C-alpha angles and dihedrals in degrees: 000000000000089000092056090049092052091050092051090048092049091047092052092048093049093046089053090049091051092050092051090050091053091062092058111111092208119035128198112229091211088073092060096094093048093051095047093046090050095057115096123204092001091180088071102029115077117230122233127243090259093052096045088055092046090052090054091045093054088053091049091050095051125017090207088067094057096094093048092044092053092045092051092058105087111246095244089056095052088077092220095304113150122224091252092052091048091049093049092050092049090049091053091050091048089052091053090052092050089049095049104029107017118229095336122139122233107257100184143332142223122221108221123222121253096263094050091044089053090056094049093049093046091242092294111165129222134202116272100354147005135298113245124195130214115200113216117228130203135193085264120013107214105154141045115305119271119210134196114207131211135165127255109200124219090256091055097256120129134223140163111278104242096180091051094045094048091047092052091049094047097048091044091053091047090054091049090050092050093052092046089056090051093046091053093043089237098165094179090051091048089049091051092053093044095047098083090053092070103045127203095302095050130093120307126265093265091058093047090050089051088053090049091052091048091050091049090053092046094054092044095049109025108027109087099171119094116235090253088061095056109115124221106222097176134016128179132144089266103036143034124185123195130198114206100198104196115053126143111247123239091259090048090231103104143024117252135176124255124206129211125186128191118192136179116237124169090341092306126111111236115202119205106192105147121180128182114264108246108244122243113215091195089074091077087064119092118201130199103221092203096065104008093239120144146204131194127223109241095030129113120245138173121232088247092056092045093053091044092053105031101025130242111314121237089231139004120207120194121199119229098210117091116237093193131283143272138186119259127217091276094053095255120139111239130188117239117228138170116266119189121195117202117207131167102283096355143076122195121194121201133183097221147168125214115252099181137329107320096357130095144165126218153141118272102236104167139022122190122185108199106167144015108290144130091282124096140160129232116346099349100312105156145153109282095038111131122248090240091055092051092048089048086064097037107024099184098042089104090064087058094051088252093296120127124194115208126193121196136161087261095056145284124302141184127211118196129187128201126194136205092241142337098274121117091243097044113134125239109256100179137021122192124195117180144160113247 
């Protein structure tokens, strides 16, 4: 009888000690073992917020402690999470710690208030309560914060957050799968994962496959980091953001970082992996389809050469305002003026000087294709071509609002496309090529 009384007294004292520990804003992980050992009949006695975090921390610190950590969380407070789900979540958190802090052990933690937790979790809701975050602390905190998340129910009780944990696992696995498809150059697999990102109103399958092929080339040629070196900058149950630290820059002269985001929207995974559309210098070339003769934006031509290559214009408009002056071949100073040549479906703008009556010489500064005609730029890019055809050639031009910047030894240029409407099969109605 005395023995039972002593046990009840000890149980009451230890329960009080556990409750006091739960109110501590910053908890020392070295007390974990003492608190767990002190609990009696843990299957029936709920654990506090402080202890549920400490149990997860001890598992994060040592994978051999994962089974005991899971077992010491009373079954009702596991929120339906299986042992394998719990283990996978702990492994992901341990990986974040290694990424941010190296092989350090968690020394303590701080349980954030509800408002700060809401910020960390991006306002994501949970069934029957609120998500609460515990920030993990180390002897020296060198990297981005790492948080463990649990649920605080409306009645004040705490549990693991199964919807959060499963979301984190799922989006992490999706990211791993996406990068494995890129690493193996599996274009069809990349296409399959990209497809939900564009919806029913987006570009057609051929365009998405072209994007998949371009991404495969980008990762094969320009990404110099191994997958194990990719950094996770943000992780919630609805979003994961990666930083790929070593990527060859567009000019191939430096290393830059590349970011990839995966988000959940209407139960679909949306991948945002935007790469710069590789420029095509041939687009500054205009071709007359009747005779195959060409001209380049940014080059100097005489009126004779222009008419020989492009044909006689319907109209020539000469500006009256001087744009400056230059010296001709005979050493005479000549005023520069704008000369616009009007063809069927095309306007050409030159900055020219008069050579003699009716003849001139100048630099082709602008080309504008305004209707279906024999003229085209590059390799057959013309007015009337469908948006899907253009994106088949340049898959990421839509991310640049259909503007391409081109740098050559002769100068910098911009090519701009306009369409009849926003539909995937809308035709091009105007093309602008200009020196910038």
